[in-house]
C-alpha positions as CSV (number, residue, x, y, z in Angstrom):
1,M,23.5,12.9,-33.5
2,N,22.7,9.6,-33.8
3,L,25.9,7.1,-33.5
4,A,25.2,3.6,-33.5
5,I,28.1,1.6,-32.5
6,P,28.3,-2.0,-32.4
7,L,28.7,-3.9,-28.9
8,A,32.5,-5.3,-28.1
9,N,33.0,-9.3,-27.1
10,S,34.1,-7.5,-24.0
11,L,30.9,-5.5,-23.4
12,H,28.9,-8.4,-23.9
13,R,28.8,-10.0,-20.4
14,A,28.1,-6.6,-18.9
15,T,25.3,-5.7,-21.5
16,L,23.6,-9.2,-20.6
17,D,24.0,-8.4,-16.7
18,A,22.6,-4.9,-16.8
19,I,19.4,-6.3,-19.2
20,R,18.2,-8.7,-17.5
21,R,17.8,-7.0,-14.6
22,Q,14.9,-5.4,-16.3
23,A,11.0,-7.0,-18.0
24,P,10.9,-9.2,-19.7
25,F,14.9,-10.3,-20.1
26,A,14.5,-11.7,-16.3
27,A,12.3,-14.3,-17.4
28,M,14.1,-15.2,-21.0
29,G,16.2,-17.7,-20.9
30,E,20.0,-17.5,-20.8
31,D,20.8,-18.5,-24.7
32,A,18.1,-15.8,-25.7
33,V,19.5,-13.2,-24.1
34,L,22.9,-13.5,-25.3
35,W,21.6,-13.7,-28.7
36,L,20.1,-10.9,-28.1
37,V,22.9,-9.0,-26.7
38,Q,25.0,-10.2,-29.3
39,R,23.1,-8.5,-32.1
40,L,22.4,-4.6,-30.2
41,S,24.1,-1.6,-30.8
42,V,24.7,1.6,-28.8
43,A,23.2,4.7,-30.5
44,Y,23.9,8.2,-28.7
45,Y,20.8,11.1,-29.1
46,A,21.6,14.4,-27.8
47,Q,18.8,16.5,-25.4
48,G,16.0,17.3,-27.9
49,E,17.0,15.4,-30.7
50,V,14.3,12.8,-32.6
51,L,15.1,9.3,-32.1
52,L,12.2,8.4,-34.8
53,E,9.6,10.2,-36.5
54,P,5.9,9.4,-37.7
55,A,6.6,7.3,-40.7
56,E,4.7,4.8,-43.7
57,Q,7.2,2.2,-43.7
58,P,7.9,0.1,-40.8
59,P,11.3,0.8,-38.3
60,D,14.1,-0.8,-38.9
61,A,15.0,-1.4,-35.3
62,L,13.7,-2.2,-31.7
63,R,15.0,0.2,-29.3
64,I,15.6,-0.5,-25.5
65,V,16.6,2.5,-23.6
66,K,20.0,2.3,-21.8
67,Q,20.2,5.2,-20.5
68,G,18.3,8.8,-20.0
69,T,14.9,9.9,-20.7
70,V,12.4,9.2,-24.4
71,D,9.3,11.5,-24.8
72,G,6.4,10.1,-26.7
73,V,4.9,12.8,-29.1
74,T,1.7,13.0,-30.5
75,A,1.4,14.5,-34.0
76,D,-0.4,17.5,-32.4
77,G,2.8,18.3,-29.9
78,H,1.1,16.6,-26.7
79,S,3.6,14.8,-24.9
80,V,2.0,11.2,-24.0
81,F,4.2,9.2,-22.4
82,Q,7.3,8.9,-21.0
83,L,10.5,6.0,-21.4
84,T,13.2,5.3,-19.5
85,V,15.8,2.9,-18.4
86,G,14.5,-0.6,-19.6
87,E,11.8,0.4,-21.7
88,M,11.1,-1.0,-25.8
89,F,9.8,1.1,-28.4
90,P,8.2,1.0,-30.6
91,L,6.6,-2.4,-30.2
92,G,3.4,-2.0,-32.0
93,A,4.7,-0.4,-35.3
94,L,7.0,-3.6,-35.0
95,L,4.3,-6.0,-34.9
96,A,2.1,-4.6,-37.2
97,G,4.5,-3.8,-39.7
98,R,3.3,-0.3,-39.6
99,G,5.1,3.6,-39.5
100,A,5.5,4.9,-36.0
101,A,2.2,6.6,-34.7
102,N,4.2,9.1,-32.3
103,R,7.5,11.3,-32.6
104,Y,9.9,9.8,-30.2
105,V,12.4,12.9,-28.6
106,A,15.4,12.8,-25.9
107,E,14.2,14.5,-23.3
108,T,17.6,14.2,-22.0
109,D,21.2,12.7,-23.5
110,T,20.2,9.2,-23.8
111,F,22.0,6.1,-25.1
112,C,19.5,3.1,-26.5
113,Y,20.0,-0.3,-28.0
114,L,19.1,-0.7,-31.2
115,L,18.1,-4.7,-32.2
116,P,17.6,-4.6,-36.4
117,A,14.0,-5.4,-37.0
118,A,14.6,-8.6,-38.8
119,D,16.3,-10.1,-35.4
120,F,13.3,-8.8,-33.3
121,H,10.9,-10.6,-35.6
122,A,13.8,-13.7,-35.1
123,L,13.4,-13.7,-31.2
124,L,9.9,-13.4,-31.0
125,A,10.0,-16.9,-32.7
126,M,12.6,-18.0,-30.4
127,S,11.6,-16.7,-27.1
128,P,8.0,-17.6,-25.7
129,A,8.7,-15.2,-23.0
130,F,9.6,-12.4,-25.3
131,H,6.7,-13.0,-27.9
132,D,4.4,-13.3,-24.6
133,F,5.5,-9.8,-23.4
134,C,5.8,-7.8,-26.6
135,T,1.9,-8.9,-27.3
136,R,0.3,-9.0,-24.0
137,R,2.4,-6.1,-22.5
138,I,0.8,-5.1,-19.9
139,A,-1.4,-7.9,-19.1
140,S,2.3,-9.5,-18.8
141,L,3.7,-7.7,-16.6
142,L,0.7,-7.5,-14.5
143,E,1.4,-11.4,-13.8
144,E,4.5,-11.1,-13.3
145,S,3.4,-8.7,-10.3
146,Q,0.7,-10.9,-8.9
147,R,3.1,-13.8,-8.5
148,A,5.8,-11.8,-6.5
149,V,2.5,-10.5,-4.7
150,Q,1.6,-14.3,-3.9
151,S,5.2,-15.2,-2.9
152,E,5.5,-12.2,-0.7
153,Y,2.7,-13.3,1.0
154,A,3.6,-17.1,1.2
155,L,0.3,-18.3,0.3
156,A,0.9,-21.4,-2.4
157,L,-2.9,-21.5,-4.5
158,D,-3.6,-25.3,-4.6
159,G,-2.9,-26.4,-8.8
160,E,-4.7,-23.1,-10.5
161,P,-5.7,-19.9,-8.8
162,R,-8.3,-20.3,-6.3
163,F,-10.4,-17.8,-8.0
164,A,-10.2,-18.3,-11.5
165,R,-11.1,-22.1,-11.6
166,P,-14.5,-22.8,-12.9
167,L,-17.3,-22.8,-10.6
168,A,-18.0,-26.6,-12.3
169,S,-15.2,-27.8,-10.1
170,L,-17.0,-27.0,-7.0
171,I,-19.7,-29.4,-8.0
172,R,-20.1,-32.3,-5.8
173,R,-23.2,-34.4,-6.7
174,A,-26.2,-34.1,-9.5
175,P,-28.6,-31.4,-9.1
176,F,-31.7,-32.0,-7.4
177,S,-34.9,-30.3,-9.2
178,V,-38.6,-30.4,-9.5
179,A,-41.2,-29.6,-11.2
180,P,-43.1,-25.9,-10.4
181,D,-46.6,-28.2,-9.7
182,T,-44.3,-31.0,-6.9
183,P,-46.2,-30.6,-3.5
184,L,-44.5,-29.3,-1.1
185,A,-44.0,-32.8,0.8
186,D,-42.3,-34.5,-2.0
187,A,-39.6,-31.6,-2.3
188,L,-39.2,-31.3,1.1
189,A,-38.7,-35.2,1.1
190,G,-36.3,-34.9,-1.6
191,M,-34.1,-32.9,0.5
192,E,-33.8,-34.7,3.3
193,Q,-33.2,-38.0,1.8
194,A,-30.1,-36.0,-0.2
195,R,-29.3,-33.6,2.7
196,I,-29.2,-30.5,1.0
197,G,-30.1,-27.4,2.3
198,S,-32.2,-25.8,-1.4
199,V,-34.0,-27.4,-3.9
200,V,-34.2,-25.6,-7.3
201,V,-37.2,-25.6,-9.5
202,A,-37.1,-26.2,-13.4
203,D,-39.3,-25.9,-16.2
204,A,-39.8,-28.7,-18.8
205,A,-36.7,-27.4,-20.5
206,G,-34.5,-28.2,-17.2
207,A,-33.9,-24.4,-17.2
208,P,-33.7,-23.2,-13.4
209,V,-37.4,-21.0,-13.0
210,G,-37.3,-20.7,-8.9
211,I,-35.5,-22.1,-5.8
212,L,-36.6,-23.0,-2.3
213,T,-33.9,-23.1,0.8
214,L,-34.5,-24.7,4.1
215,K,-34.0,-21.1,5.3
216,D,-37.3,-20.0,3.0
217,V,-38.8,-23.3,4.5
218,L,-39.4,-21.8,8.0
219,A,-40.5,-17.8,6.9
220,R,-42.6,-19.1,4.0
221,V,-44.0,-22.6,4.7
222,T,-43.9,-23.5,8.7
223,L,-44.5,-20.2,10.1
224,A,-47.1,-19.0,7.6
225,G,-48.9,-22.4,8.1
226,V,-48.9,-23.7,3.9
227,P,-50.4,-26.8,3.3
228,L,-47.8,-29.2,2.4
229,A,-49.9,-30.2,-0.7
230,T,-49.4,-26.6,-1.9
231,P,-47.2,-26.8,-5.3
232,I,-43.5,-25.7,-4.4
233,S,-44.2,-23.0,-7.1
234,A,-46.3,-21.0,-4.6
235,V,-43.5,-20.3,-2.1
236,M,-40.4,-20.4,-4.1
237,T,-38.1,-18.0,-5.1
238,P,-38.5,-17.2,-8.6
239,A,-36.0,-15.9,-11.3
240,P,-33.3,-17.2,-8.8
241,A,-29.9,-15.8,-9.8
242,T,-28.0,-18.0,-11.8
243,L,-24.2,-18.5,-13.3
244,P,-22.6,-20.5,-16.2
245,D,-21.0,-23.6,-14.9
246,D,-17.4,-22.2,-16.4
247,A,-17.8,-18.9,-15.0
248,P,-14.5,-18.2,-12.5
249,V,-15.1,-18.9,-8.5
250,A,-14.7,-15.2,-8.0
251,D,-17.9,-14.3,-10.2
252,A,-19.7,-16.5,-7.5
253,L,-17.7,-14.7,-4.8
254,V,-19.5,-11.2,-6.0
255,L,-22.6,-12.2,-6.5
256,M,-23.6,-13.6,-3.3
257,A,-22.1,-11.2,-1.7
258,R,-24.1,-8.7,-3.7
259,Q,-27.3,-10.0,-3.6
260,G,-27.0,-11.9,-0.1
261,I,-27.8,-15.4,-1.0
262,H,-25.7,-18.2,-0.1
263,H,-27.2,-20.8,-2.8
264,L,-26.2,-20.7,-6.4
265,P,-27.8,-22.9,-9.7
266,L,-25.1,-23.1,-12.2
267,V,-26.6,-23.6,-15.8
268,K,-25.1,-25.4,-19.0
269,G,-26.7,-24.2,-22.3
270,G,-29.6,-22.7,-20.3
271,A,-30.1,-26.0,-18.4
272,L,-29.3,-26.7,-14.8
273,A,-25.7,-28.4,-14.3
274,G,-25.3,-27.9,-10.2
275,V,-25.7,-26.6,-7.0
276,I,-23.1,-24.7,-5.0
277,S,-23.6,-23.3,-1.8
278,E,-20.8,-20.8,-0.3
279,K,-19.9,-23.4,2.3
280,D,-18.7,-25.2,-1.2
281,I,-16.6,-22.1,-2.5
282,F,-15.1,-21.1,1.2
283,A,-14.1,-24.9,1.9
284,L,-11.2,-23.2,-0.6
285,R,-10.2,-21.6,2.0
286,R,-11.0,-20.9,6.1
287,L,-12.8,-17.4,5.1
288,S,-16.8,-17.5,5.2
289,V,-18.7,-14.7,3.9
290,E,-21.2,-16.1,4.8
291,G,-20.2,-15.7,8.6
292,I,-20.6,-12.1,8.1
293,T,-24.0,-12.1,5.7
294,S,-25.6,-14.3,8.0
295,A,-24.4,-12.4,11.1
296,L,-25.5,-9.0,9.5
297,S,-28.6,-10.4,8.8
298,R,-29.5,-11.6,12.5
299,A,-27.9,-8.6,14.1
300,D,-30.8,-6.8,16.0
301,D,-28.4,-4.1,17.8
302,P,-26.2,-1.8,15.9
303,A,-23.6,-2.1,19.0
304,R,-22.7,-5.0,16.9
305,L,-22.5,-4.0,13.9
306,P,-18.7,-2.5,14.0
307,A,-17.2,-5.8,14.7
308,L,-18.8,-7.0,11.6
309,A,-17.8,-3.8,9.6
310,Q,-14.3,-4.8,10.8
311,D,-14.7,-8.4,9.9
312,I,-15.0,-7.5,6.5
313,G,-12.1,-5.7,6.5
314,D,-10.0,-8.9,7.8
315,L,-11.7,-10.9,5.3
316,A,-10.4,-8.7,2.6
317,H,-7.1,-8.9,3.8
318,S,-7.1,-12.6,3.2
319,L,-8.7,-12.3,-0.2
320,L,-6.0,-9.8,-0.9
321,A,-3.1,-12.1,0.2
322,Q,-4.3,-15.0,-2.0
323,G,-4.3,-13.9,-4.6
324,M,-8.0,-12.2,-5.6
325,D,-7.9,-9.5,-8.5
326,A,-8.7,-5.6,-8.1
327,E,-12.2,-6.0,-9.7
328,N,-13.6,-8.8,-7.6
329,L,-12.4,-7.6,-4.4
330,T,-13.5,-4.3,-4.5
331,A,-16.5,-5.3,-6.0
332,I,-16.9,-7.8,-2.6
333,I,-15.4,-5.2,-0.1
334,S,-18.2,-2.8,-1.3
335,S,-20.9,-5.8,-1.8
336,L,-20.4,-6.4,1.9
337,N,-20.4,-2.4,3.0
338,D,-23.6,-2.5,1.1
339,R,-24.4,-5.1,3.7
340,V,-23.8,-3.2,6.6
341,T,-25.8,-0.2,5.8
342,E,-28.7,-2.1,5.0
343,R,-28.9,-3.4,7.9
344,I,-28.6,0.2,9.9
345,I,-31.2,1.7,7.6
346,A,-33.5,-1.7,8.5
347,L,-32.8,-1.0,12.1
348,E,-33.0,2.6,12.1
349,S,-36.2,2.9,9.5
350,E,-38.6,-0.2,10.5
351,P,-39.3,1.5,14.0
352,D,-40.1,5.0,12.8
353,R,-43.5,5.5,12.6
354,K,-42.8,8.8,10.7
355,L,-41.5,7.3,7.6
356,A,-44.7,4.6,7.6
357,G,-46.4,5.2,3.9
358,L,-43.0,7.9,2.5
359,R,-41.5,6.3,-0.7
360,W,-37.7,7.1,-0.3
361,C,-34.2,5.3,-1.4
362,W,-30.8,5.4,0.0
363,L,-28.1,6.3,-2.5
364,A,-24.5,5.4,-2.9
365,L,-22.4,7.6,-4.4
366,G,-18.8,8.0,-5.1
367,S,-16.5,4.8,-5.0
368,E,-19.3,2.9,-3.2
369,G,-22.0,4.0,-6.1
370,R,-19.2,2.7,-8.6
371,M,-18.7,-0.8,-6.8
372,E,-15.1,0.1,-6.1
373,Q,-14.4,0.7,-2.4
374,T,-10.9,-0.1,-0.6
375,L,-9.8,-0.3,2.8
376,A,-9.7,3.8,3.1
377,T,-13.4,5.0,2.3
378,D,-15.9,7.3,4.3
379,Q,-19.3,8.3,3.4
380,D,-20.3,9.6,0.0
381,N,-24.7,9.2,0.4
382,A,-28.0,10.9,-0.4
383,L,-31.9,10.5,-0.2
384,I,-34.1,10.3,-3.0
385,F,-37.9,10.4,-1.6
386,D,-41.3,11.2,-3.5
387,A,-43.3,14.3,-2.6
388,A,-43.6,15.1,1.3
389,D,-44.5,18.0,3.2
390,D,-42.3,19.7,5.5
391,A,-42.9,17.8,8.9
392,Q,-42.0,14.1,6.6
393,H,-39.1,15.8,5.1
394,A,-38.0,16.2,8.9
395,A,-38.8,13.0,9.6
396,L,-36.5,11.8,6.4
397,L,-33.8,13.9,7.1
398,A,-33.3,12.8,11.3
399,F,-33.4,9.2,9.9
400,A,-30.7,9.6,7.3
401,Q,-28.5,11.9,10.6
402,R,-29.1,8.4,12.1
403,V,-28.0,6.2,9.6
404,N,-24.8,8.6,8.6
405,A,-23.6,8.6,12.3
406,R,-23.8,4.8,12.7
407,L,-21.9,4.0,9.7
408,D,-19.6,6.8,11.2
409,A,-19.4,4.3,14.1
410,C,-18.4,1.4,12.0
411,G,-15.6,2.9,10.6
412,F,-17.3,4.7,7.6
413,P,-16.0,8.2,8.7
414,L,-18.5,11.2,7.9
415,C,-18.2,13.0,4.5
416,K,-15.4,16.0,5.3
417,G,-17.1,18.1,2.3
418,G,-20.6,17.1,3.9
419,I,-21.9,14.6,0.7
420,M,-24.5,12.7,3.3
421,A,-28.3,11.9,3.4
422,G,-28.4,13.5,6.6
423,N,-27.5,16.8,5.0
424,P,-30.5,19.1,4.0
425,P,-29.1,19.9,0.4
426,W,-28.6,15.8,-0.6
427,C,-31.9,15.2,1.2
428,L,-34.0,15.8,-1.8
429,S,-37.6,15.0,-3.6
430,A,-37.3,13.6,-6.8
431,E,-38.6,16.6,-8.6
432,D,-35.4,18.7,-6.7
433,W,-32.8,16.2,-7.3
434,Q,-33.7,16.9,-11.1
435,R,-33.9,20.7,-11.0
436,Q,-30.5,20.1,-9.0
437,F,-28.8,18.0,-11.6
438,A,-30.6,20.2,-14.6
439,Q,-28.5,23.1,-12.6
440,W,-25.5,21.4,-12.5
441,I,-25.8,20.6,-16.2
442,D,-27.4,23.5,-18.0
443,H,-25.5,26.4,-15.6
444,G,-23.0,25.0,-14.1
445,S,-19.4,26.5,-14.2
446,P,-16.4,24.0,-14.1
447,E,-16.1,24.9,-10.6
448,A,-19.5,23.2,-9.4
449,L,-19.4,20.4,-11.9
450,L,-15.5,19.8,-10.5
451,H,-17.3,19.0,-7.3
452,A,-20.6,17.8,-8.5
453,S,-19.3,14.8,-10.1
454,I,-19.6,12.4,-7.1
455,F,-23.1,12.5,-7.7
456,F,-23.6,11.0,-11.1
457,D,-22.3,7.6,-9.5
458,F,-25.3,7.4,-7.6
459,R,-26.7,4.0,-7.6
460,P,-29.8,2.8,-5.4
461,L,-28.8,1.1,-2.4
462,A,-32.0,0.4,0.4
463,G,-35.7,1.7,-0.3
464,D,-38.0,2.5,-3.2
465,A,-35.0,1.6,-6.3
466,A,-37.7,2.7,-9.1
467,L,-37.2,6.6,-7.6
468,A,-33.2,6.3,-8.7
469,L,-34.0,4.3,-11.9
470,A,-36.1,7.0,-12.9
471,L,-33.9,10.0,-12.1
472,R,-31.1,7.6,-14.0
473,A,-33.1,7.7,-17.4
474,W,-34.0,11.3,-16.8
475,L,-30.3,12.0,-16.0
476,N,-29.0,10.1,-19.1
477,R,-31.5,11.6,-21.6
478,T,-30.5,15.2,-20.4
479,A,-27.0,14.6,-20.4
480,R,-26.9,13.6,-23.7
481,N,-28.5,16.6,-25.3
482,N,-25.8,18.8,-24.1
483,P,-22.9,19.5,-25.9
484,R,-22.0,21.8,-23.2
485,F,-21.6,20.2,-20.3
486,L,-20.0,16.9,-21.6
487,H,-17.5,19.1,-22.7
488,Q,-17.2,21.1,-19.5
489,M,-17.1,17.6,-17.4
490,A,-14.3,16.3,-20.2
491,G,-12.7,19.6,-19.5
492,N,-12.5,19.5,-15.7
493,A,-10.8,15.8,-16.1
494,L,-8.1,16.9,-18.2
495,R,-7.1,19.1,-15.4
496,N,-5.8,16.3,-13.5
497,R,-3.1,15.0,-15.3
498,P,-1.0,11.6,-14.3
499,P,1.6,12.4,-12.3
500,L,4.6,11.5,-14.8
501,G,7.9,12.9,-14.8
502,V,10.5,13.6,-17.6
503,V,14.2,14.5,-15.1
504,R,12.4,11.6,-12.9
505,D,9.7,8.6,-13.0
506,F,6.7,10.2,-11.6
507,V,5.8,14.2,-10.1
508,L,5.6,14.0,-6.5
509,S,4.0,15.7,-4.3
510,E,5.4,18.9,-2.2
511,D,2.4,18.6,0.2
512,D,3.6,18.9,4.0
513,A,1.2,16.4,4.9
514,H,2.6,13.6,2.5
515,P,5.7,14.8,0.8
516,N,7.5,12.9,-1.8
517,T,4.2,10.7,-2.6
518,I,2.0,9.9,-5.2
519,D,-2.2,10.2,-4.6
520,L,-3.3,7.3,-5.8
521,K,-6.6,7.4,-5.9
522,L,-6.5,11.3,-7.5
523,N,-4.1,10.9,-9.6
524,G,-4.0,7.6,-10.8
525,A,-7.5,6.2,-10.6
526,T,-9.5,9.2,-10.7
527,P,-8.2,10.0,-14.5
528,F,-10.0,6.5,-15.6
529,V,-13.2,7.1,-13.6
530,D,-13.9,10.8,-15.3
531,A,-13.5,9.6,-18.7
532,A,-15.7,6.5,-18.1
533,R,-18.2,8.6,-16.4
534,I,-18.1,10.9,-19.2
535,F,-18.2,8.0,-21.9
536,A,-21.1,6.5,-20.5
537,L,-23.4,9.5,-19.7
538,A,-23.0,10.3,-23.7
539,A,-23.4,6.6,-24.7
540,G,-26.5,7.1,-22.2
541,S,-25.4,3.7,-20.4
542,P,-27.0,2.8,-16.9
543,Q,-23.6,2.2,-15.4
544,T,-22.1,3.3,-13.0
545,N,-18.9,0.8,-12.4
546,T,-16.1,2.4,-14.6
547,A,-14.4,-1.1,-16.0
548,K,-18.2,-1.5,-17.1
549,R,-19.0,1.8,-18.3
550,L,-15.6,1.5,-20.1
551,R,-17.1,-1.7,-21.7
552,E,-20.3,-0.7,-23.0
553,A,-19.0,2.6,-24.0
554,A,-16.0,0.8,-26.5
555,H,-18.2,-0.5,-28.8
556,A,-19.8,2.9,-29.7
557,L,-16.8,4.7,-29.6
558,K,-15.1,2.7,-31.7
559,I,-12.3,1.7,-29.3
560,P,-10.2,-1.2,-29.9
561,D,-10.4,-4.2,-27.9
562,A,-6.8,-4.0,-27.0
563,E,-7.1,-0.5,-25.9
564,L,-9.8,-0.8,-24.0
565,A,-8.3,-4.0,-22.2
566,D,-5.2,-2.3,-21.4
567,W,-7.1,0.7,-20.1
568,N,-9.0,-1.9,-17.8
569,R,-5.9,-3.4,-16.8
570,A,-4.1,-0.6,-15.7
571,F,-6.9,0.9,-13.6
572,H,-7.2,-2.5,-12.0
573,F,-3.5,-2.2,-11.2
574,L,-3.7,1.1,-9.5
575,Q,-6.9,-0.2,-7.4
576,L,-4.7,-3.1,-6.5
577,L,-2.2,-0.7,-5.3
578,R,-4.4,1.2,-3.2
579,L,-5.8,-2.0,-1.3
580,R,-1.3,-3.2,-1.0
581,H,-0.6,0.4,0.3
582,Q,-3.8,0.2,2.5
583,H,-3.1,-3.5,3.8
584,G,0.7,-2.5,4.6
585,Q,-0.4,0.2,6.8
586,Q,-3.3,-1.3,8.5
587,R,-0.7,-4.4,9.5
588,T,1.8,-1.8,11.5
589,G,-1.3,0.1,12.9
590,L,-1.5,3.4,10.7
591,P,-4.8,4.3,9.3
592,P,-4.8,3.8,5.9
593,D,-4.7,6.5,2.9
594,N,-3.6,6.5,-0.9
595,H,-0.3,8.5,-0.6
596,L,2.2,6.1,-2.7
597,D,5.8,6.8,-2.0
598,P,6.9,5.0,-5.3
599,D,10.3,4.6,-3.9
600,T,9.1,1.5,-1.9
601,L,7.9,-0.2,-4.6
602,N,10.1,-3.0,-6.5
603,P,11.3,-2.3,-9.7
604,L,8.8,-4.3,-11.2
605,D,5.7,-3.0,-9.7
606,R,7.5,0.5,-10.2
607,R,7.4,0.1,-13.8
608,I,3.7,-1.4,-14.0
609,L,2.9,1.9,-12.3
610,K,4.4,4.1,-15.1
611,E,2.7,1.9,-17.4
612,A,-0.4,2.5,-15.7
613,L,-0.5,6.3,-15.7
614,R,0.6,6.0,-19.2
615,Q,-2.6,4.5,-19.7
616,A,-4.5,7.0,-18.1
617,R,-2.7,9.6,-20.0
618,K,-4.2,7.6,-23.3
619,V,-7.4,8.2,-21.6
620,Q,-7.2,11.5,-21.5
621,A,-5.3,11.8,-24.9
622,R,-9.2,9.8,-26.2
623,L,-11.5,12.5,-24.3
624,A,-9.6,15.0,-25.4
625,M,-10.0,14.1,-29.0
626,D,-13.3,13.4,-28.5
627,Y,-14.2,16.5,-27.4
628,G,-12.2,18.9,-29.1
629,L,-9.5,19.7,-26.3
């Protein structure tokens, strides 16, 4: 039975002290929190009692869990989240002025603070911190956590966050550009006079159509013996990568690492606004992606590569400590790991005469295929090739095995499940790959599909990308036309439930190897990865990255922008938590893994972890609704 009892004055101070330990009250002014406390009452609910039913009318009060656990149940009886001490509900209904969408049930004997709806809206107007939290719930929590991380690493950022500042802030001089018909002699003279390492070739409207760097000059002009009267358009790199000048620095870091470039034209309204180099970006701090990428491109001895791979980990630690978000950080790690793999492939394939004339493509799978690698990653790769006879197939297998061994030496362990290009089942012709995917799609058992899901994230890494792109186009057409396959994939995805508890916050592992932990990869990030893969296949999207898959599928699936943003924030918090956990292990000499004891988290991160896992349940609820599961 609900017994609402006003707080007596003598309890105000104790209530104030207790409630200020929770977000968002810890960030609110003393006067606002005291005003809140003076208007609270306390209600008791016995185990199993319904606190709030779905209704057409807006709820009469905001409820804050004081003690106990509240279960959120959908209309069809599915439990989708649990609320514990300090958490508020139903925020969405109160903010939108609508009835609650879920039933709220006391899982244990529960006490709640009640704040009348009118006072809730008054507090929104009174306290910016309270308003910000209620309207941007998970985003607000993540921002508070990020501030705590930066404080923990004791790294103060200069003014604005380094990686969020616009690229335009790095422009130091007016851009130097020339027309496509400019003679090389004039362009090089201009570069020398301006003391710059690149020249942009722009059309009549000022839009970049090419770029030439000093490194290009050596290979394409000096060594090739090209006359200096030649128009620059004959030797420039056409269609250069560009970014808007208001894009964040993090975007340039990812693009440079992914494409192996060191100069980047910036555009405004389509016209050239400036040029930045990696030196401009890394003047912000004493680190250098350029040093790693340049050393990799020059490395002719495979024995040098393990040390360079270690440098990538060290750089990732620094970026993590300086507050880079997980989406960009995992993309940079993946991009640099790509460069290691590409260099190994070049060193192993170029001298191999048996590969001459063969069309083949190295495929990145799993987290590498999704551009989501963390500090703990093994190998997941495959090889696709055009028609080859037995001898050529044997040569490709031997080449792939050498690459797998080199990657292992660089700190990317051999896949325990054998999913590597050097294993015959995963070194196949284009026709055989289609046959393999068709077998999974048309006849695969749920167990087979579960193990095969990693292959659906393939991305071309080196060699003839056209082979991979053709396979992707065929796969998307085939998957969209097979509802049974997508239904089975969805059923598999829903077997992996986020580990939210009822009596305790989390369901912890009882595995002897990792007792009392949560597997942040399998039980945290994977529900988002699996759902995004299915959404992408259903929509025919070529994307492999989880966040990009969700963003592309959102329009087709009519997912509200706010809901999509919360899914991606939750996914990237789990990725960030994995990175921080792995970083901490490496600093103490332990091998990195994904098994986190949630009791080691501070209260804020523990709360965000719960919210992130709830968002995983919401993604799964959407998947269940779409496929009738």
